[in-house]
N, C-alpha and C positions, 0 to 999 in steps of 0.2 A: 504494500500500500504506500509506503514511503517512497519507493522508487518511482511509482506511477505519478505521485504528486510532484516529485522533483522534476520528472521529465516534462510534465505538463506546465510547470511553472517557469521553465526556462525558454528563452527564445533561441531558436536555432540560427546560427550564423554560418553562412557559406564561407569557405576559406578563399584566400587569395590564390590565384593560379599564376604560375611563372609565365612571364611574357615570352621567354625563349627557352629552348632546351634541345638537347642532342637526340633524345629518344622519348618514347611514350612515358617511361617511368618519371621523367622530369616534370610531367604535367599532372601526376597523380599525387595529391597531398596525403600526408599521413592520416590514417583512419579512413581512407577511401580505396576503392578497388576498380579495376577496369571491368565494365559490364559488356561492352561491345566496341568494336573498332572496324573501320573500313578505310581503304587506301585508294586514291585515284587523283587525277589532275583536275582540281576544281578551278584554278585561276588561269588555266591555259598557258602555263610556262614550260610545259613538257617535263615537269617533275611531279612525283607523287606526293600529294598532300595527305593529311590524316584527319579523320573525324572520329572522335572518341565519345562514348557515353560512359561516364564514371558514376559510381554509386557509393554512398556512405556505408561503411561496414556495419554500423550500429543503427538500430531503429530509433527514431525520435518522433515526437508528436509535432507535426508541422503546423497544425491549427487545431483549435478546440473542437471542431466538428468531424475530424478524421481519426481513423485508427492510427496506430503507430506505423511508421513507414521509413524506408531508407531513402533519403533525398538523392536526387540524381542531377547531373549536369551534362550538358552537351558542349563539347569543345571542338572547334575547328582550327586546325593547324596548317599553315602554309609552309612548305619547305623552301628554304633559301639556299640555292646552290653555292653562292659566293661564301657564305659563312658556314655551310654544312649544318645549319641549325633549323629547327622548326620555330615559327613565330605564331603566337596565339592571335588568330584573326577574328574569332568570334567566340562568345561564351553565353550560354543561356542556363539559368537556374530554374526555369519554369517550363520549357518546351517538352522535356521528357518527363512524363507523369510517373510518379512512384506507384508501386503496387501496394496500395493502402487499403484494399478491401478484400478480406479473406473469402468472400463469396463471388469474386470475379477473377478472371485470368489476368495476368500481367498485361497492362495496356500497351506496353512497348513490344513491338514485334521484331523490328530490325531496320537496317538501312543499307543502301547501296549507292555506288557512284557509277553512272553510265560512261561510256566512251566519249560522250559529248560534254562531260563535266557536270552533269545534273545530279544533285544529291536528292535521293528519295528516302523519306522517312515513313515507316509503316506502323500503324496502331490498330488495336482491336478493342471492342467492348463485347464481353461475353460473360454473363452472370450465370453462375451455377445454381442460383436460387434467387427468387424475388423479381425476375424479369424474363419474359419470353423473347425480348428483342436482343438482337446481336448486330454488330456492324464492324466493318473494317474500313479504315481510311488511310490514305497515303497523301503525302504532300511533297511536291517537287520544287527544289530551289536551284537557282543558277546564280553564280557570282558574276555580276555585271555592274558597271559604273561604281566599282569599289564597294559594293555591298551585296548581300545575299537577297535576291528577290524571289518571292513566291510566284512561280510561273504556272503551277498546275495543282489540282487536287482531285482525288477520286474518292467516292464513298459508295459502299454497298451495304444495304440494310436488309435484314431478314427477321420476320416474326416467326419464331420456331413453332408456335402453336397453330397458326393459320396458314403458314406457307407464303404469306404475302411478302413480297420483296421489292426492292427498288435499287436503282443504280444511277449514279450521277457522276459526270466527269466535267471538270472545269479547266479550260485553257485560258489563263489570264493574259497571255500574250496576244491571242486572237480575239479575246473577249467572247468566246463561245463556251 
């Protein structure tokens, strides 16, 4: 009981991430672990960049309405051939949702980088109890004009009891 009260009473602080490093380990703070990684050329300089999803080793209470969860961060690292180092290009403390509900599968599915440098992030919603709905979603990002732009999204929904389903695909470049 004391441990629960202590965990609830403290605010979780995300750690600082190194701006540069020689390898993946240089970007994983103490108390964190690598959950997933993918390599590919995101900034079209013909060198393989890295995208990491890291996760806090211990469970914490992120807000008063959620169960305990292990916080996650998305890190995007560009490789600099001149220095032989990776540079932190982007960091998000909120894009990769934690697995904070024991009645649902982990919302994070995976990621990939296409040969055209498009980063695709995939997620799912599947409750083992309390809901008949399930969905999968993916988001596509391209590095352009010195920032990551959301260029596409796909969503598939299924109601497991009725069999009703729907599918949507959005191309933000063509506005279709």
